Backbone as a ProteinNet text record, in pm:
[ID]
protein_1_A
[PRIMARY]
MSRVKENYCTECGWSVSSADHMVSERTQLAIEHAVTTGHDIDCLFDTDEPPTDGFATDLTRQSTD
[TERTIARY]
1990.3	2108.2	2202.1	2265.3	2360.7	2495.2	2562.4	2696.5	2791.9	2914.7	3015.9	3049.2	3040.3	3068.7	3211	3256.7	3389	3446.4	3574.5	3648.6	3733.7	3741.8	3821.6	3886.8	3994.5	4068.1	4004.7	3985.6	3926.9	4030.3	4158.4	4264.6	4341.8	4327.4	4395.7	4306.2	4352.2	4269	4261.7	4316.8	4318.6	4177.7	4147.1	4019.8	4031.6	3941	3932.1	3783.4	3739.4	3596.3	3564.3	3436.1	3389.1	3401.7	3416.9	3434.2	3569.4	3667	3803.2	3848.3	3785.4	3834.9	3720.5	3744.8	3649.1	3653.6	3553.4	3540.7	3667.4	3718.2	3836	3957.8	3971.3	4082.6	4069	3947.2	3923.6	3953	3908.9	3932.5	4081.7	4153.8	4298	4369.1	4335	4397.6	4367.7	4244.9	4207.5	4286.8	4300.9	4378	4523.3	4579.3	4718.4	4740.1	4646.7	4659.7	4655	4560.5	4547.2	4671.2	4723.5	4841	4964.4	4979.7	5097.6	5099.4	4983.7	4978.7	4929.8	4856.2	4793.5	4665.2	4619.1	4497	4372.6	4260.3	4131.2	4065.1	3997.6	3927.1	3777.6	3699.5	3554.2	3502.7	3370.7	3317.8	3185.6	3157.5	3029.6	2952.7	2822.5	2740.5	2659.7	2640.9	2556.7	2419	2327.7	2196.9	2090.6	1969.7	1856.3	1782.4	1827	1761.9	1798.2	1702.5	1733.9	1822.4	1909.1	1993	1908.7	1959.1	1888.9	1977.8	1920	1997.5	2054.6	2035.2	2088.7	1992	1875.9	1777.7	1652.8	1609.6	1488	1367.5	1260	1137.5	1033	979.4	874.5	741.6	677.9	554	439.3	445.9	336.3	335.7	444.3	452.1	442.3	420.1	410.3	275.3	278.1	157.2	71.8	-59.4	-151.7	-215.2	-161.9	-217.3	-203.9
16624.1	16582.2	16701.8	16710.3	16817.4	16784.4	16886.9	16870.5	16960.2	16912.9	16992	17112.7	17230.2	17354.7	17401.4	17378.7	17425.5	17334.4	17302.6	17234.2	17340	17334.1	17433.7	17372.7	17436.1	17392.5	17455.7	17375.7	17427.2	17495.7	17491.6	17546.2	17662.4	17683	17795.6	17848.7	17936.5	17999.2	17925.8	17805.4	17730.9	17692.5	17704	17656	17636.2	17559.7	17536	17522.1	17588.4	17590.2	17530.7	17504.8	17448.9	17550.1	17676.8	17778.9	17764.6	17706.3	17697.8	17557.5	17453.8	17317.4	17218.2	17112.5	17002.4	16921.9	16836.4	16758.7	16678.7	16606.7	16522.5	16605.9	16724	16812.8	16865.1	16907.2	16957.6	16850.2	16729.2	16618.6	16593.6	16587.4	16562.7	16674.4	16798.9	16912.1	16910.6	16874.9	16868.8	16759.5	16643.9	16534.6	16576.4	16636.3	16680.5	16782.1	16876.3	16975.7	16908.5	16816.5	16747.6	16664.6	16593.7	16509.3	16594.7	16702	16787.5	16863.4	16914.9	17002.1	16932.6	16822	16757.4	16827.5	16923.3	16999	16920	16956.1	16895.5	16973.3	16899.9	16959.5	16939.5	17040.7	17030.7	17081.9	17081.4	17128.2	17201.2	17285.9	17354.3	17288.5	17274.4	17210.8	17314.4	17288.7	17370.7	17305.4	17362.2	17300.4	17406.2	17372.4	17460.1	17416.9	17304.9	17254.7	17342	17369.1	17447.5	17366.7	17431.9	17360	17298.4	17190.7	17125.3	17127.7	17091.5	17085.4	16946.1	16856.4	16721.7	16621.6	16665	16575.7	16570	16449.6	16432.5	16443.8	16494.3	16506.6	16414.7	16325.2	16236.4	16299	16364.6	16438.3	16345.7	16218.2	16125.3	16080.9	16103.7	16058.9	16174	16294.8	16407.9	16405.4	16437	16438	16558.5	16541.7	16652.3	16702.2	16659.2	16701.3	16849
10372.4	10443.9	10458.4	10573	10600.1	10537.5	10490.3	10435.6	10511.5	10525.9	10594.4	10508.6	10567.9	10498.7	10527.1	10648.9	10689.2	10796.3	10783.8	10888.8	10956.4	11089.5	11160.2	11283.4	11326.6	11444	11567.8	11670.8	11795.3	11882.8	11841.8	11926.2	11864.2	11734.7	11669.4	11557.5	11479.4	11376.9	11244.2	11234.8	11109.3	11067	10938.1	10884.5	10734.5	10679.8	10536.1	10503.3	10394.5	10364.6	10228.8	10208	10081.8	9967.5	10000.7	9897.2	9827.8	9898.8	9845.7	9806.9	9863.6	9844.5	9831.6	9755.7	9744.8	9874.8	9894.4	10017.5	10046.7	9949.7	9973.8	10011.9	9952.9	9987.5	10129.2	10166.8	10303.4	10405.9	10378	10470.4	10487.8	10376.8	10383.1	10458	10430	10498.2	10648.3	10684.7	10825.9	10898.1	10834.3	10894.3	10909.7	10806.5	10812.9	10925.5	10940.7	11047.3	11184.3	11201.6	11330.5	11363.3	11265.9	11288.7	11316.6	11239.6	11253.5	11385.7	11426.5	11544	11670.7	11654.8	11769.9	11811.8	11730.8	11760.7	11720.7	11781	11747.5	11635.5	11546.8	11433.6	11453.8	11420	11423.3	11289.6	11269.9	11143.3	11161.8	11065.7	11055.4	10942.2	10960.3	10858.2	10782.5	10654.8	10569.6	10570.3	10647.4	10663.8	10686.7	10650	10676.3	10802.2	10861.4	10981.3	11100.8	11189.2	11309	11402.6	11477.9	11573	11683.7	11741.3	11851.7	11974.2	12086.9	12210.1	12232.7	12134.9	12145.3	12205	12246.3	12305.8	12219	12188.6	12110.9	12204.5	12153.1	12230.3	12169.2	12250.1	12204.9	12244.4	12149.1	12176.5	12210.5	12171.2	12200	12345.4	12419.1	12558.4	12657.8	12610.6	12703.4	12773.3	12900.3	12982	12947.1	12950.8	12924.8	13053.6	13168.6	13298.9	13321.1
[MASK]
+++++++++++++++++++++++++++++++++++++++++++++++++++++++++++++++++

């Protein structure tokens, strides 16, 4: 399972990482930043899984023509 590694603002340089804060602290800080500034928050995940393009591929339905 992927875990959030860093929360960051998509509109300014604000960020908070797992190196400095526990999950509950990062969540609270991210909410406070969003409410105070009106900015959007996104996150980076700590994962070994390769990134995807958002579309699943069903290999059993691909044509062999």
